[in-house]
PDB file of N, CA, C, O and CB in Angstrom:
ATOM      1  N   MET A   1      30.429 -14.108  -0.403  1.00  0.00           N
ATOM      2  CA  MET A   1      29.301 -13.230  -0.113  1.00  0.00           C
ATOM      3  C   MET A   1      28.118 -13.257  -0.961  1.00  0.00           C
ATOM      4  O   MET A   1      28.184 -13.178  -2.188  1.00  0.00           O
ATOM      5  CB  MET A   1      29.728 -11.960  -0.113  1.00  0.00           C
ATOM      6  N   ASN A   2      26.936 -13.381  -0.240  1.00  0.00           N
ATOM      7  CA  ASN A   2      25.761 -13.500  -1.085  1.00  0.00           C
ATOM      8  C   ASN A   2      25.419 -11.912  -1.753  1.00  0.00           C
ATOM      9  O   ASN A   2      25.757 -10.838  -1.254  1.00  0.00           O
ATOM     10  CB  ASN A   2      24.451 -14.137  -0.093  1.00  0.00           C
ATOM     11  N   LYS A   3      24.785 -12.088  -2.798  1.00  0.00           N
ATOM     12  CA  LYS A   3      24.176 -10.979  -3.369  1.00  0.00           C
ATOM     13  C   LYS A   3      22.854 -10.602  -2.928  1.00  0.00           C
ATOM     14  O   LYS A   3      21.929 -11.414  -2.882  1.00  0.00           O
ATOM     15  CB  LYS A   3      24.133 -11.149  -4.651  1.00  0.00           C
ATOM     16  N   GLN A   4      22.740  -9.334  -2.588  1.00  0.00           N
ATOM     17  CA  GLN A   4      21.410  -8.844  -2.073  1.00  0.00           C
ATOM     18  C   GLN A   4      20.742  -7.895  -3.015  1.00  0.00           C
ATOM     19  O   GLN A   4      21.279  -6.859  -3.408  1.00  0.00           O
ATOM     20  CB  GLN A   4      21.570  -8.148  -0.727  1.00  0.00           C
ATOM     21  N   PHE A   5      19.510  -8.308  -3.369  1.00  0.00           N
ATOM     22  CA  PHE A   5      18.662  -7.520  -4.492  1.00  0.00           C
ATOM     23  C   PHE A   5      17.828  -6.736  -3.677  1.00  0.00           C
ATOM     24  O   PHE A   5      17.241  -7.296  -2.751  1.00  0.00           O
ATOM     25  CB  PHE A   5      17.745  -8.444  -5.566  1.00  0.00           C
ATOM     26  N   GLU A   6      17.652  -5.321  -3.905  1.00  0.00           N
ATOM     27  CA  GLU A   6      16.629  -4.508  -3.391  1.00  0.00           C
ATOM     28  C   GLU A   6      15.953  -3.724  -4.513  1.00  0.00           C
ATOM     29  O   GLU A   6      16.505  -3.485  -5.587  1.00  0.00           O
ATOM     30  CB  GLU A   6      17.181  -3.598  -2.346  1.00  0.00           C
ATOM     31  N   GLY A   7      14.712  -3.338  -4.186  1.00  0.00           N
ATOM     32  CA  GLY A   7      14.036  -2.625  -5.379  1.00  0.00           C
ATOM     33  C   GLY A   7      12.851  -1.914  -4.610  1.00  0.00           C
ATOM     34  O   GLY A   7      12.566  -2.115  -3.429  1.00  0.00           O
ATOM     35  N   MET A   8      12.186  -1.019  -5.506  1.00  0.00           N
ATOM     36  CA  MET A   8      11.081  -0.448  -4.923  1.00  0.00           C
ATOM     37  C   MET A   8       9.828  -1.031  -5.562  1.00  0.00           C
ATOM     38  O   MET A   8       9.390  -0.712  -6.667  1.00  0.00           O
ATOM     39  CB  MET A   8      11.145   1.028  -5.039  1.00  0.00           C
ATOM     40  N   LEU A   9       9.247  -2.025  -4.635  1.00  0.00           N
ATOM     41  CA  LEU A   9       8.102  -2.757  -5.107  1.00  0.00           C
ATOM     42  C   LEU A   9       6.764  -2.073  -4.913  1.00  0.00           C
ATOM     43  O   LEU A   9       6.119  -2.225  -3.876  1.00  0.00           O
ATOM     44  CB  LEU A   9       8.069  -4.040  -4.452  1.00  0.00           C
ATOM     45  N   LEU A  10       6.424  -1.449  -5.747  1.00  0.00           N
ATOM     46  CA  LEU A  10       5.063  -0.617  -5.681  1.00  0.00           C
ATOM     47  C   LEU A  10       4.181  -1.112  -6.645  1.00  0.00           C
ATOM     48  O   LEU A  10       4.552  -1.274  -7.808  1.00  0.00           O
ATOM     49  CB  LEU A  10       5.214   0.921  -5.941  1.00  0.00           C
ATOM     50  N   GLY A  11       3.016  -1.374  -6.258  1.00  0.00           N
ATOM     51  CA  GLY A  11       1.793  -1.792  -7.164  1.00  0.00           C
ATOM     52  C   GLY A  11       0.850  -0.692  -7.496  1.00  0.00           C
ATOM     53  O   GLY A  11      -0.202  -0.951  -8.080  1.00  0.00           O
ATOM     54  N   LYS A  12       1.132   0.390  -7.194  1.00  0.00           N
ATOM     55  CA  LYS A  12       0.048   1.537  -7.250  1.00  0.00           C
ATOM     56  C   LYS A  12      -0.124   1.658  -8.922  1.00  0.00           C
ATOM     57  O   LYS A  12       0.826   1.836  -9.684  1.00  0.00           O
ATOM     58  CB  LYS A  12       0.639   3.174  -6.415  1.00  0.00           C
ATOM     59  N   GLY A  13      -1.492   1.529  -9.324  1.00  0.00           N
ATOM     60  CA  GLY A  13      -1.909   1.819 -10.582  1.00  0.00           C
ATOM     61  C   GLY A  13      -1.880   0.486 -11.359  1.00  0.00           C
ATOM     62  O   GLY A  13      -2.110   0.487 -12.569  1.00  0.00           O
ATOM     63  N   LEU A  14      -1.562  -0.806 -10.600  1.00  0.00           N
ATOM     64  CA  LEU A  14      -1.637  -1.963 -11.336  1.00  0.00           C
ATOM     65  C   LEU A  14      -2.997  -2.686 -10.860  1.00  0.00           C
ATOM     66  O   LEU A  14      -3.510  -2.350  -9.792  1.00  0.00           O
ATOM     67  CB  LEU A  14      -0.312  -2.835 -11.127  1.00  0.00           C
ATOM     68  N   LYS A  15      -3.523  -3.599 -11.602  1.00  0.00           N
ATOM     69  CA  LYS A  15      -4.492  -4.321 -11.316  1.00  0.00           C
ATOM     70  C   LYS A  15      -4.024  -5.797 -11.201  1.00  0.00           C
ATOM     71  O   LYS A  15      -3.087  -6.241 -11.864  1.00  0.00           O
ATOM     72  CB  LYS A  15      -5.492  -4.077 -12.245  1.00  0.00           C
ATOM     73  N   PHE A  16      -4.791  -6.569 -10.254  1.00  0.00           N
ATOM     74  CA  PHE A  16      -4.473  -8.002  -9.778  1.00  0.00           C
ATOM     75  C   PHE A  16      -5.622  -8.773  -9.682  1.00  0.00           C
ATOM     76  O   PHE A  16      -6.688  -8.264  -9.336  1.00  0.00           O
ATOM     77  CB  PHE A  16      -3.806  -8.063  -8.457  1.00  0.00           C
ATOM     78  N   GLY A  17      -5.507 -10.005  -9.967  1.00  0.00           N
ATOM     79  CA  GLY A  17      -6.603 -10.872  -9.564  1.00  0.00           C
ATOM     80  C   GLY A  17      -6.144 -11.988  -9.002  1.00  0.00           C
ATOM     81  O   GLY A  17      -5.105 -12.535  -9.373  1.00  0.00           O
ATOM     82  N   ILE A  18      -6.964 -12.456  -7.963  1.00  0.00           N
ATOM     83  CA  ILE A  18      -6.611 -13.549  -7.048  1.00  0.00           C
ATOM     84  C   ILE A  18      -7.609 -14.679  -7.134  1.00  0.00           C
ATOM     85  O   ILE A  18      -8.789 -14.356  -6.993  1.00  0.00           O
ATOM     86  CB  ILE A  18      -6.529 -13.045  -5.614  1.00  0.00           C
ATOM     87  N   VAL A  19      -7.335 -15.920  -7.336  1.00  0.00           N
ATOM     88  CA  VAL A  19      -8.231 -17.017  -7.554  1.00  0.00           C
ATOM     89  C   VAL A  19      -7.915 -17.876  -6.237  1.00  0.00           C
ATOM     90  O   VAL A  19      -6.797 -18.289  -5.931  1.00  0.00           O
ATOM     91  CB  VAL A  19      -7.961 -17.823  -9.040  1.00  0.00           C
ATOM     92  N   VAL A  20      -8.957 -18.047  -5.601  1.00  0.00           N
ATOM     93  CA  VAL A  20      -9.062 -18.742  -4.298  1.00  0.00           C
ATOM     94  C   VAL A  20      -9.953 -20.038  -4.204  1.00  0.00           C
ATOM     95  O   VAL A  20     -11.102 -19.970  -4.640  1.00  0.00           O
ATOM     96  CB  VAL A  20      -9.586 -17.764  -3.326  1.00  0.00           C
ATOM     97  N   SER A  21      -9.528 -21.114  -3.707  1.00  0.00           N
ATOM     98  CA  SER A  21     -10.236 -22.350  -3.696  1.00  0.00           C
ATOM     99  C   SER A  21     -11.134 -22.332  -2.496  1.00  0.00           C
ATOM    100  O   SER A  21     -10.661 -21.942  -1.429  1.00  0.00           O
ATOM    101  CB  SER A  21      -9.289 -23.552  -3.686  1.00  0.00           C
ATOM    102  N   ARG A  22     -12.409 -22.723  -2.571  1.00  0.00           N
ATOM    103  CA  ARG A  22     -13.131 -23.087  -1.363  1.00  0.00           C
ATOM    104  C   ARG A  22     -12.913 -24.204  -0.692  1.00  0.00           C
ATOM    105  O   ARG A  22     -13.421 -24.302   0.425  1.00  0.00           O
ATOM    106  CB  ARG A  22     -14.302 -23.125  -1.556  1.00  0.00           C
ATOM    107  N   PHE A  23     -12.149 -25.237  -1.198  1.00  0.00           N
ATOM    108  CA  PHE A  23     -11.960 -26.388  -0.605  1.00  0.00           C
ATOM    109  C   PHE A  23     -10.620 -26.073   0.243  1.00  0.00           C
ATOM    110  O   PHE A  23      -9.633 -25.453  -0.155  1.00  0.00           O
ATOM    111  CB  PHE A  23     -11.899 -27.582  -1.659  1.00  0.00           C
ATOM    112  N   ASN A  24     -10.829 -26.643   1.480  1.00  0.00           N
ATOM    113  CA  ASN A  24      -9.833 -26.224   2.618  1.00  0.00           C
ATOM    114  C   ASN A  24      -9.822 -24.631   2.928  1.00  0.00           C
ATOM    115  O   ASN A  24      -8.817 -23.976   3.205  1.00  0.00           O
ATOM    116  CB  ASN A  24      -8.293 -26.675   2.174  1.00  0.00           C
ATOM    117  N   GLU A  25     -11.060 -24.179   2.829  1.00  0.00           N
ATOM    118  CA  GLU A  25     -11.248 -22.879   3.175  1.00  0.00           C
ATOM    119  C   GLU A  25     -10.591 -22.248   4.300  1.00  0.00           C
ATOM    120  O   GLU A  25     -10.276 -21.063   4.200  1.00  0.00           O
ATOM    121  CB  GLU A  25     -12.435 -22.737   3.330  1.00  0.00           C
ATOM    122  N   PHE A  26     -10.334 -22.929   5.410  1.00  0.00           N
ATOM    123  CA  PHE A  26      -9.822 -22.482   6.638  1.00  0.00           C
ATOM    124  C   PHE A  26      -8.350 -22.131   6.381  1.00  0.00           C
ATOM    125  O   PHE A  26      -7.718 -21.367   7.110  1.00  0.00           O
ATOM    126  CB  PHE A  26     -10.008 -23.548   7.753  1.00  0.00           C
ATOM    127  N   ILE A  27      -7.851 -22.734   5.307  1.00  0.00           N
ATOM    128  CA  ILE A  27      -6.294 -22.517   4.886  1.00  0.00           C
ATOM    129  C   ILE A  27      -6.208 -21.387   3.855  1.00  0.00           C
ATOM    130  O   ILE A  27      -5.402 -20.457   3.898  1.00  0.00           O
ATOM    131  CB  ILE A  27      -5.602 -23.920   4.190  1.00  0.00           C
ATOM    132  N   THR A  28      -7.206 -21.605   2.862  1.00  0.00           N
ATOM    133  CA  THR A  28      -6.984 -20.583   1.638  1.00  0.00           C
ATOM    134  C   THR A  28      -7.554 -19.178   2.079  1.00  0.00           C
ATOM    135  O   THR A  28      -7.238 -18.185   1.424  1.00  0.00           O
ATOM    136  CB  THR A  28      -7.816 -21.111   0.182  1.00  0.00           C
ATOM    137  N   ASN A  29      -8.339 -19.076   3.112  1.00  0.00           N
ATOM    138  CA  ASN A  29      -8.690 -17.840   3.598  1.00  0.00           C
ATOM    139  C   ASN A  29      -7.770 -17.200   4.261  1.00  0.00           C
ATOM    140  O   ASN A  29      -7.865 -15.972   4.271  1.00  0.00           O
ATOM    141  CB  ASN A  29      -9.683 -17.881   4.311  1.00  0.00           C
ATOM    142  N   LYS A  30      -6.688 -17.812   4.958  1.00  0.00           N
ATOM    143  CA  LYS A  30      -5.575 -17.138   5.501  1.00  0.00           C
ATOM    144  C   LYS A  30      -4.550 -16.610   4.531  1.00  0.00           C
ATOM    145  O   LYS A  30      -3.968 -15.534   4.664  1.00  0.00           O
ATOM    146  CB  LYS A  30      -4.948 -17.993   6.395  1.00  0.00           C
ATOM    147  N   LEU A  31      -4.359 -17.580   3.411  1.00  0.00           N
ATOM    148  CA  LEU A  31      -3.482 -17.246   2.302  1.00  0.00           C
ATOM    149  C   LEU A  31      -4.106 -16.027   1.498  1.00  0.00           C
ATOM    150  O   LEU A  31      -3.319 -15.203   1.031  1.00  0.00           O
ATOM    151  CB  LEU A  31      -3.279 -18.531   1.362  1.00  0.00           C
ATOM    152  N   LEU A  32      -5.396 -15.868   1.317  1.00  0.00           N
ATOM    153  CA  LEU A  32      -6.054 -14.641   0.711  1.00  0.00           C
ATOM    154  C   LEU A  32      -5.680 -13.592   1.470  1.00  0.00           C
ATOM    155  O   LEU A  32      -5.192 -12.627   0.882  1.00  0.00           O
ATOM    156  CB  LEU A  32      -7.543 -14.671   0.625  1.00  0.00           C
ATOM    157  N   GLU A  33      -5.811 -13.555   2.771  1.00  0.00           N
ATOM    158  CA  GLU A  33      -5.704 -12.513   3.748  1.00  0.00           C
ATOM    159  C   GLU A  33      -4.078 -11.999   3.588  1.00  0.00           C
ATOM    160  O   GLU A  33      -3.816 -10.801   3.483  1.00  0.00           O
ATOM    161  CB  GLU A  33      -6.133 -13.135   5.345  1.00  0.00           C
ATOM    162  N   GLY A  34      -3.215 -12.862   3.582  1.00  0.00           N
ATOM    163  CA  GLY A  34      -1.905 -12.526   3.401  1.00  0.00           C
ATOM    164  C   GLY A  34      -1.419 -12.003   2.100  1.00  0.00           C
ATOM    165  O   GLY A  34      -0.404 -11.313   2.005  1.00  0.00           O
ATOM    166  N   ALA A  35      -2.244 -12.382   1.005  1.00  0.00           N
ATOM    167  CA  ALA A  35      -1.992 -11.915  -0.236  1.00  0.00           C
ATOM    168  C   ALA A  35      -2.479 -10.410  -0.265  1.00  0.00           C
ATOM    169  O   ALA A  35      -1.776  -9.526  -0.753  1.00  0.00           O
ATOM    170  CB  ALA A  35      -2.667 -12.820  -1.278  1.00  0.00           C
ATOM    171  N   GLN A  36      -3.657 -10.184   0.257  1.00  0.00           N
ATOM    172  CA  GLN A  36      -4.235  -8.938   0.188  1.00  0.00           C
ATOM    173  C   GLN A  36      -3.392  -8.084   1.098  1.00  0.00           C
ATOM    174  O   GLN A  36      -3.130  -6.940   0.727  1.00  0.00           O
ATOM    175  CB  GLN A  36      -5.713  -8.964   0.556  1.00  0.00           C
ATOM    176  N   ASP A  37      -2.959  -8.511   2.213  1.00  0.00           N
ATOM    177  CA  ASP A  37      -2.036  -7.581   3.065  1.00  0.00           C
ATOM    178  C   ASP A  37      -0.873  -7.186   2.381  1.00  0.00           C
ATOM    179  O   ASP A  37      -0.507  -6.011   2.402  1.00  0.00           O
ATOM    180  CB  ASP A  37      -1.573  -8.211   4.336  1.00  0.00           C
ATOM    181  N   ALA A  38      -0.133  -8.244   1.650  1.00  0.00           N
ATOM    182  CA  ALA A  38       1.121  -7.632   0.983  1.00  0.00           C
ATOM    183  C   ALA A  38       0.881  -6.777  -0.290  1.00  0.00           C
ATOM    184  O   ALA A  38       1.737  -5.980  -0.674  1.00  0.00           O
ATOM    185  CB  ALA A  38       2.086  -8.770   0.582  1.00  0.00           C
ATOM    186  N   LEU A  39      -0.248  -6.948  -0.911  1.00  0.00           N
ATOM    187  CA  LEU A  39      -0.643  -5.934  -1.930  1.00  0.00           C
ATOM    188  C   LEU A  39      -1.012  -4.543  -1.413  1.00  0.00           C
ATOM    189  O   LEU A  39      -0.784  -3.541  -2.091  1.00  0.00           O
ATOM    190  CB  LEU A  39      -1.799  -6.447  -2.686  1.00  0.00           C
ATOM    191  N   ARG A  40      -1.584  -4.489  -0.205  1.00  0.00           N
ATOM    192  CA  ARG A  40      -1.764  -3.166   0.298  1.00  0.00           C
ATOM    193  C   ARG A  40      -0.616  -2.620   0.869  1.00  0.00           C
ATOM    194  O   ARG A  40      -0.494  -1.396   0.846  1.00  0.00           O
ATOM    195  CB  ARG A  40      -2.766  -3.105   1.219  1.00  0.00           C
ATOM    196  N   ARG A  41       0.376  -3.417   1.452  1.00  0.00           N
ATOM    197  CA  ARG A  41       1.652  -2.839   1.906  1.00  0.00           C
ATOM    198  C   ARG A  41       2.474  -2.251   0.754  1.00  0.00           C
ATOM    199  O   ARG A  41       3.365  -1.427   0.957  1.00  0.00           O
ATOM    200  CB  ARG A  41       2.477  -3.903   2.626  1.00  0.00           C
ATOM    201  N   HIS A  42       2.143  -2.701  -0.458  1.00  0.00           N
ATOM    202  CA  HIS A  42       3.034  -2.295  -1.656  1.00  0.00           C
ATOM    203  C   HIS A  42       2.197  -1.098  -2.442  1.00  0.00           C
ATOM    204  O   HIS A  42       2.587  -0.662  -3.525  1.00  0.00           O
ATOM    205  CB  HIS A  42       3.343  -3.703  -2.730  1.00  0.00           C
ATOM    206  N   GLY A  43       1.084  -0.650  -1.823  1.00  0.00           N
ATOM    207  CA  GLY A  43       0.444   0.439  -2.404  1.00  0.00           C
ATOM    208  C   GLY A  43      -0.672   0.108  -3.534  1.00  0.00           C
ATOM    209  O   GLY A  43      -0.961   0.892  -4.438  1.00  0.00           O
ATOM    210  N   VAL A  44      -1.163  -0.970  -3.378  1.00  0.00           N
ATOM    211  CA  VAL A  44      -2.211  -1.420  -4.268  1.00  0.00           C
ATOM    212  C   VAL A  44      -3.597  -1.255  -3.636  1.00  0.00           C
ATOM    213  O   VAL A  44      -3.929  -1.841  -2.606  1.00  0.00           O
ATOM    214  CB  VAL A  44      -1.977  -2.870  -4.650  1.00  0.00           C
ATOM    215  N   ASN A  45      -4.420  -0.376  -4.356  1.00  0.00           N
ATOM    216  CA  ASN A  45      -5.775  -0.076  -3.953  1.00  0.00           C
ATOM    217  C   ASN A  45      -6.607  -1.118  -3.986  1.00  0.00           C
ATOM    218  O   ASN A  45      -6.536  -1.900  -4.934  1.00  0.00           O
ATOM    219  CB  ASN A  45      -6.334   0.880  -4.674  1.00  0.00           C
ATOM    220  N   LYS A  46      -7.568  -1.317  -2.924  1.00  0.00           N
ATOM    221  CA  LYS A  46      -8.536  -2.480  -2.790  1.00  0.00           C
ATOM    222  C   LYS A  46      -9.367  -2.687  -4.045  1.00  0.00           C
ATOM    223  O   LYS A  46      -9.679  -3.815  -4.424  1.00  0.00           O
ATOM    224  CB  LYS A  46      -9.502  -2.257  -1.587  1.00  0.00           C
ATOM    225  N   GLU A  47      -9.736  -1.524  -4.712  1.00  0.00           N
ATOM    226  CA  GLU A  47     -10.511  -1.552  -5.926  1.00  0.00           C
ATOM    227  C   GLU A  47      -9.714  -2.116  -6.966  1.00  0.00           C
ATOM    228  O   GLU A  47     -10.363  -2.664  -7.857  1.00  0.00           O
ATOM    229  CB  GLU A  47     -11.000  -0.228  -6.321  1.00  0.00           C
ATOM    230  N   ASP A  48      -8.604  -2.123  -7.070  1.00  0.00           N
ATOM    231  CA  ASP A  48      -7.540  -2.919  -8.142  1.00  0.00           C
ATOM    232  C   ASP A  48      -7.428  -4.231  -7.979  1.00  0.00           C
ATOM    233  O   ASP A  48      -6.667  -4.827  -8.742  1.00  0.00           O
ATOM    234  CB  ASP A  48      -6.101  -2.492  -8.077  1.00  0.00           C
ATOM    235  N   VAL A  49      -8.205  -5.026  -6.887  1.00  0.00           N
ATOM    236  CA  VAL A  49      -7.838  -6.363  -6.767  1.00  0.00           C
ATOM    237  C   VAL A  49      -9.222  -6.952  -6.992  1.00  0.00           C
ATOM    238  O   VAL A  49     -10.205  -6.552  -6.369  1.00  0.00           O
ATOM    239  CB  VAL A  49      -7.098  -6.754  -5.374  1.00  0.00           C
ATOM    240  N   ASP A  50      -9.266  -7.964  -7.947  1.00  0.00           N
ATOM    241  CA  ASP A  50     -10.518  -8.709  -8.155  1.00  0.00           C
ATOM    242  C   ASP A  50     -10.159 -10.231  -7.447  1.00  0.00           C
ATOM    243  O   ASP A  50      -9.104 -10.840  -7.625  1.00  0.00           O
ATOM    244  CB  ASP A  50     -10.932  -8.782  -9.923  1.00  0.00           C
ATOM    245  N   ILE A  51     -11.150 -10.626  -6.713  1.00  0.00           N
ATOM    246  CA  ILE A  51     -11.108 -12.021  -6.027  1.00  0.00           C
ATOM    247  C   ILE A  51     -12.066 -12.948  -6.775  1.00  0.00           C
ATOM    248  O   ILE A  51     -13.162 -12.541  -7.160  1.00  0.00           O
ATOM    249  CB  ILE A  51     -11.545 -11.948  -4.429  1.00  0.00           C
ATOM    250  N   THR A  52     -11.674 -14.101  -6.961  1.00  0.00           N
ATOM    251  CA  THR A  52     -12.663 -15.011  -7.479  1.00  0.00           C
ATOM    252  C   THR A  52     -12.573 -16.323  -6.875  1.00  0.00           C
ATOM    253  O   THR A  52     -11.518 -16.951  -6.971  1.00  0.00           O
ATOM    254  CB  THR A  52     -12.557 -15.138  -8.904  1.00  0.00           C
ATOM    255  N   TRP A  53     -13.628 -16.829  -6.228  1.00  0.00           N
ATOM    256  CA  TRP A  53     -13.742 -18.110  -5.591  1.00  0.00           C
ATOM    257  C   TRP A  53     -14.033 -19.182  -6.389  1.00  0.00           C
ATOM    258  O   TRP A  53     -14.955 -19.017  -7.188  1.00  0.00           O
ATOM    259  CB  TRP A  53     -14.645 -18.096  -4.651  1.00  0.00           C
ATOM    260  N   VAL A  54     -13.469 -20.251  -6.373  1.00  0.00           N
ATOM    261  CA  VAL A  54     -13.747 -21.456  -7.208  1.00  0.00           C
ATOM    262  C   VAL A  54     -13.890 -22.668  -6.139  1.00  0.00           C
ATOM    263  O   VAL A  54     -13.405 -22.646  -5.008  1.00  0.00           O
ATOM    264  CB  VAL A  54     -12.486 -21.727  -8.357  1.00  0.00           C
ATOM    265  N   PRO A  55     -14.553 -23.603  -6.635  1.00  0.00           N
ATOM    266  CA  PRO A  55     -14.943 -24.943  -5.875  1.00  0.00           C
ATOM    267  C   PRO A  55     -13.546 -25.575  -5.324  1.00  0.00           C
ATOM    268  O   PRO A  55     -13.404 -25.747  -4.114  1.00  0.00           O
ATOM    269  CB  PRO A  55     -15.770 -26.107  -6.976  1.00  0.00           C
ATOM    270  N   GLY A  56     -12.669 -25.867  -6.115  1.00  0.00           N
ATOM    271  CA  GLY A  56     -11.550 -26.584  -5.803  1.00  0.00           C
ATOM    272  C   GLY A  56     -10.263 -26.273  -6.579  1.00  0.00           C
ATOM    273  O   GLY A  56     -10.260 -25.425  -7.472  1.00  0.00           O
ATOM    274  N   SER A  57      -9.241 -26.924  -6.253  1.00  0.00           N
ATOM    275  CA  SER A  57      -7.925 -26.700  -7.060  1.00  0.00           C
ATOM    276  C   SER A  57      -8.010 -26.859  -8.617  1.00  0.00           C
ATOM    277  O   SER A  57      -7.382 -26.123  -9.378  1.00  0.00           O
ATOM    278  CB  SER A  57      -6.854 -27.722  -6.566  1.00  0.00           C
ATOM    279  N   PHE A  58      -8.817 -27.854  -9.029  1.00  0.00           N
ATOM    280  CA  PHE A  58      -8.807 -28.067 -10.441  1.00  0.00           C
ATOM    281  C   PHE A  58      -9.484 -27.137 -11.485  1.00  0.00           C
ATOM    282  O   PHE A  58      -9.469 -27.190 -12.715  1.00  0.00           O
ATOM    283  CB  PHE A  58      -9.331 -29.255 -10.599  1.00  0.00           C
ATOM    284  N   GLU A  59     -10.114 -26.220 -10.580  1.00  0.00           N
ATOM    285  CA  GLU A  59     -10.784 -25.025 -11.278  1.00  0.00           C
ATOM    286  C   GLU A  59      -9.886 -23.798 -11.480  1.00  0.00           C
ATOM    287  O   GLU A  59     -10.122 -22.877 -12.262  1.00  0.00           O
ATOM    288  CB  GLU A  59     -12.007 -24.566 -10.461  1.00  0.00           C
ATOM    289  N   ILE A  60      -8.817 -23.910 -10.664  1.00  0.00           N
ATOM    290  CA  ILE A  60      -7.809 -22.804 -10.796  1.00  0.00           C
ATOM    291  C   ILE A  60      -7.092 -23.006 -12.060  1.00  0.00           C
ATOM    292  O   ILE A  60      -6.525 -24.075 -12.288  1.00  0.00           O
ATOM    293  CB  ILE A  60      -6.794 -22.753  -9.605  1.00  0.00           C
ATOM    294  N   PRO A  61      -7.089 -21.984 -12.930  1.00  0.00           N
ATOM    295  CA  PRO A  61      -6.374 -22.240 -14.225  1.00  0.00           C
ATOM    296  C   PRO A  61      -4.854 -22.234 -14.265  1.00  0.00           C
ATOM    297  O   PRO A  61      -4.263 -22.443 -15.324  1.00  0.00           O
ATOM    298  CB  PRO A  61      -6.801 -21.258 -15.169  1.00  0.00           C
TER     299      PRO A  61
END
């Protein structure tokens, strides 16, 4: 039988940074929307998320 792990995934009070590439923006924009949605569903305030756009993947640290 497989083990199942569950927990309270709450991000309230935490700060997050998201780095998004402008290259292939039609794809990365959807990835950004998904990340923002997941953070909101876990209680993260919009003000606690910083988003930085970079030209391409090489600029992402």
